[in-house]
N, C-alpha and C positions, 0 to 999 in steps of 0.2 A: 644353740639355735641352728648352726650350720649342720651339725650331725643329725638333728631332728629333720631338717629339710631334706637332707640326703637320703635318710631312711624312708621318709615319706615318698620321695621321688622314685625310689626303687619299688616300693609297694604300688605306686601309681603305674609304673611300667609293667608290673606283673599282672594287674587286674583290670586296667582300664581298656576302653576301646582304642584301637590303633589309628583311628582317623578322627579324633576330636578336632575341633576347629574354632575359628573366629569368623564372624560374619562382617563383611565390609560392604559399603554402598558406593557405587560409582555414580556420581552426580554429573551428568553430561548435558550438553546443549540439545541433545536429542531425547532426553528423558533419563530417569534414574533406574538402576537395577542393582540387585544384590548378589554377592558372591560368597559362598561358604569356603573358607580356607582350610586346608588340611595341615594344621600346625603341629600335629604330633607325628605324622608320617613323613612330612617334608619340612622339618623345623628350620633348617638352615635357609631355605628359600622363603618361607613365610616370614621369618624374622627379618630377612633382608627387605622384603616387600613392606613390612610394617615400619621399618626404619625409614624407608623412602616416604611413606605416608606421614610419619611424624615430622619429617623434614620439609613437608609440603612440596616435595619434588614434583609430584604429578599435578599440582594445582595449576590450572590454565595451560596445561600441555594439550597437544592435539593428536588425534588419531592420524597416523602418517602413512598407513599402508593397509590396503584391502586387496586380497586375492579372492575373487568371487568363488564361492563353493569350497573355500579352503580356510582362510584365516582373516581376522581383523586384528591389527597390531597397533600398539601405542606405547606410551611410557617414556619415550626418549627424545621427543621433538617438541618445539614450541614455535609459534609465529611471532616475529618481532617487528612486523610491518613491511617486510620485503622478502622476495624469494632469494635463495631457497630457505626452507625451514632451518631453524637453528637447533643444534644438538644441545642437550643438557648435560652438565658435568656429572659424572657418575662416581659412586663408591667402588671399592675394589670388587672384582668378580668373585663369584661364589662357587662352591662345589656342587656338581650335578647330583640330583636325587631322582632318578627315573623310576619311581615307585608305581605310578598310575599311568593308565593308557590315555592317549590323545584322542578321545572320542568326542562327539559333538557336545557342546555345552561346557567344556572344561576350559580353564585358563592355564597357560603354560609359559615358561620363560623362554624368550628368544636368546640366541647366542651367536657367536661368530662361527662361520663355516670351519670345519676341521679343527675345532677347539672345544673339547667336551666341557671343560670347566670355565666357560667365558661369559656366563649369564651375569647381567648386572641390573639394569633398570627396566629394560623393555620386556613386555609380555604380549601374548596374543590369545585370542579366543578361537577355539576350533569350531568352524562352521559345519563340519561334517566329521564322520569317523575317519580320522587321519592316522589311525594306529599302524597300519601296514607300512607307512612311510616314517612318521615322526617317532614312533616308539623305538625304532632301530637306528635312524640316521643320527650321526654325530654323537653316539653314545646314548641316544634317547633324549627327548626333550622333556624337562621336568614339569609335570602337571601338578599344580599346587592348590587347586581349588575348582569349584563347580558353580556355575550360574544357577540360581534357584528361583522358584516362582515362575513368573512369565517373563523373566529378564531377557531371555534369548530373543524375544520379539523385538526388543530395542537393538540388540546386537545385530540382528539380521536386517533391521531397518537401516542401520548405518552401512551395512555391507551392500545394500541396494542402491546407495547414492551414486551419482555420476562420479567418475574418477578422472583425476588429472595427475598423470605420472604416479598412479597407484594410490593417490591421496583422495579420500572421499570428500566431495565438495558440494555445497549448496548454492544454488543461484549463480553458478559459475560455468559458463558454456564451454563447449569444446573449442570454440574460436578463442575465447578468453585464455584457455589453456595453451593453445598453439602459439598465441601471441605473447604469452607470459604476462598478461595484464595483471597488475598488482591487485591482489584480493584484499578483503578486509577480514578481521577475525570472525565476523559473522558468516563467512563463507566456509569455515572449517567446523569439524566436529570437535568441540572443546571438552576436555575433562575439567569441569569447574573445580572439582575436588573429589578425593576419595576419603571416606570417613569410616571409622569403626563404629558399628551400631550394636554389636554384641560380642563381648570378649569372654564369655563363659567358657569353662573348660570343655564342656560338651555341647556342641551346637549342630551335630550332624546325624542325629538319631534316625532321620528319615532318608539318609543318603546311602547309596550303594555304589561307591566308586569302583571302577574296573581296574584290576591290577595290570601292569605291564609285564606280560609273560614272554614277550618275543625276544627280549635280550638274553634270556637264559634257555631259549628253546633250540638254539643252534640255527635259527633262520638267518640267511645272509642279509646284510644291510641293504636297504632300499636307497635309490638315488633319485628321489623325486623333488617336489617343491621343497625348498629349504626356507624355514621360517627364521633362520638365524640372522641374517643381516637385513640384514635388511629385513654286578651284583655279587661281589664276593664277600668274604668274611670281614675284610677291612672296612668295606662300605657299611656293613651291618653295625660294627662297633662305632663308626662315625655317626650313624643315625642315632644310636643309643645315647652317645655323648651329647649330641645336639638337642635331643629330647630333654635330657637332664638340665642343660643350660637354659632352654626355653622355660622349663618348669620353674627354675630358680627365678627367672626374669618375671614370670607372672606372679610368683609368690611375693617377691619384693614389691611389685606394683600394688598388690592387694594389701600388703602390710603398711604401705606408705600413706 
């Protein structure tokens, strides 16, 4: 059985599209929207993200950072009834996979400054074409999915809310912020949950993700906004290995 699966996985690698995906739905207090994940081209990142979903890590977390015209960030903070927001315990960091470009409408992993392989649970949505900055900075930020349908309308709605220390807030005035008045959970943008709505092998037939070509073009790194905190042969073999692992994982799930 294992030999059959391995042979099938090699055939799959040779003839399938390189950006097959899984579709997930972000269910938030500001509305729901869907994201198509690139689980064949960024398998390590997607597998990590799906593990956090399975663990309900993102359930009742809050969007903790907005930089207007740049990003909307979440995945790592929750509100426990008092300031400041509380961080959520994370799994080990993962290997960077800078395959696609940080253009508007994509979701990418946040990471620590000056630490290429430090992404864990936090992600961000690109509100604009941030390729000239984020495709190069800190080894490139891993884009692992794309908002589909009219989902960016909700992301941009979140980005347009009033901010308190970069946190998007509802019915919470600048005076409340300056006085650090204790808010309620209703004042935050809450990720109620993230669910898988389509785990088919191929879900991205209508998508045309843009590749990150800046890392191999010899262009010097940019030093702009950092969404972190807040391509050699070895990488290619790592990518192939992770694709095989992810294929096994899906095959086991389907067989169970």
